Phi, psi and omega in degrees: 000330176301325179298326177299316179294319185296331178275359175073027180288152184272194188295326185288317176296325181292321179302321181293332185269337187264344183301124177089354179273161175280169181298152178246126180288138178287139179226145175284144177265007183099153184249146173254149184287140175209131182274165181279345185250000182219158177300163183301140172250127186280077178237101182293146177301141178303323180225085181307137180245152178283123179284142173267103184282122178188190184276338189226004189264000183250134178291153177251145356291152186286123180294342179276351175257110196248120179272120177253345177210146184301335180298329182291330182299326180288348179267357185259147182262091173050239181260032180296146178237158177288127182248142173271110185275316188201137184224036185245024179260189173242308176215100186274146186210169164055048178291138180212139183262128174263107181292326179288313182277346181055050175217158175257122175268139171208161187241147164256101186297325184291320183264352178069028175257151166246143182237163178228126173261115185275124189297313187295328186250342185075008181280139174255121182236156176290124182264311175224124182286341175223113182249003184056046176056051181302141178252250182290147175221159176203164172247138182272185187279006168248010177082014181270141179282130175243132184220142171272109178271107188298310186288331177271356172057052181204166173250132181234162175228129177273118182282167182294338179272004180090358179279161181252126176252127178278110181287317180198136172218355179215157171217124182053041176083354182253143175298147172294162178290291175180095184309142192250302183227155187213145176221158181248146178249149180299338181282003179096355180277158181236129182244137180208158178258149183221075183292159187285347180291349187303311184302321180297312182291322180297320179298324180296326186260353190300311184294323178298315179293325180296320180293329184270005185296122176282155180302135177075016182284341179080022178296121180299139182299325185250034187303322183260359185220033179302119187298319181296320181292322183287333182286334181275153176290127182298144181235132172280128177219155164247127190246158167232130173249117184280177186298337179275352183099359178289133180253132180227149172277126176262332175218124176264178187289343172287328181278326180200118184273138173052062181296144184229249181290153178209155175199162176264157166285164184303327181263007179062025177267351180226150171239127177254135179222134176269140172260124189273188183296158183293151184231153176279132175247148185250125177239135180251126175273128185264163180103187182300134179071021182298147180211149178274134179232157179270131175243121184264133173231132188268128158281149186268007178055038181231168175251129181247155181228143183225152178271138177255146174233131186309124175064018182235140169228154004280178173289161185230169174054056178293139180200159178283130174269311175204142178274359175062027173265138184217119178050047176079003181246144174273115177269161181246115181280154180222235181291151180209156176217157179253149170262176185290347175275352181094004176286148180250124180254117190236129173287139181222149169246154182174194182299155178308131180093350180241348180285158178143241181231133172252139180243125181245143172282174184299344178270359178091012178273133177286119183248347180191164181220152170238115187265130182230160183288348178222161177296150180262122180280323182197164184207166175198162173268135185217178183097161183303330178256005184050043180241021171243126178268117176257136187231128175264119183228098180063242183274358196233142174256125178243164174213157177215132175284131181237171179252023177237151177256130181283154177276122181191156175302141180241000000 
């Protein structure tokens, strides 16, 4: 499994590799020296040592929090260090902060469990024993949990009375692929990405989820094998479901291939969307001697930004925010969130020593890094003041106190 991380593979490749495996303990890959007043200097330690990840075992300032621009220093909270909160998962995803419940929700996509980190006690408890391999989650502006159920290929919302409302599971009569990440807008709309890799991953987990189905869960009998959905050519889309339930494509696959993480700017005037690693598409040639062939289409492993206009679609002014290249290496972006200053905090996978979190200013300049032993699938700001950054990295949940407040429903 370490080889998977070393090659910088994203969450989907990891999901295929971790199902059925035991937990993997987080290990440090060694620290590189970086001063507080200058950009990082790539000088490896003569004898890299294994870091003891915990709440009190790392000296401050933390060598894994790397200042590349003075602006990043103002986003850091004094002598805060990266803490290892919990390390008993397989592939953690979808952290989301409940301001009303004062807990952090996160999922283990590989085991299909959802967990809750209780703020007052620091205890991690099992929240839902069967989440249908939930991926991204968010809380809306009424405090309701919204989750992408990977294996059921739908987005759901848990109502205050405990009932489940299906936000979206089809578009134009076809099943969704497998929604990946989701965010809420103050106008009541829900925005989510639906990359084409979904049917393959949903099929891998379908039988396991079927066996675990509780009575009355409403699991569709043909959830992973809907004939109509499989007959159609899969389409990458980024969707918006408005408050009335109308679903619209905000970005199609010609505009952005293989959409992954997404977030709004603090004033909701911009939408940021990551394009993930390339995926295999299947095209069937009809007629005599027909054969199924693999058609490769590349996501560009970049983050793109689009302008939003209230109550208006489509989005406008598409442009590259960052190409995610760092020191000659192509990094892979995943989940991301904005702080109130407009900086974008993005989880990245890549070569050993470079994976973790990249922080960009509103102009797309990389101003700082948080280096972790594994790539970060997703992250969020949490805590009563939303000034703790929680990061899901492989089997482990980390956190860091920051001096910026994240954008989120309060």
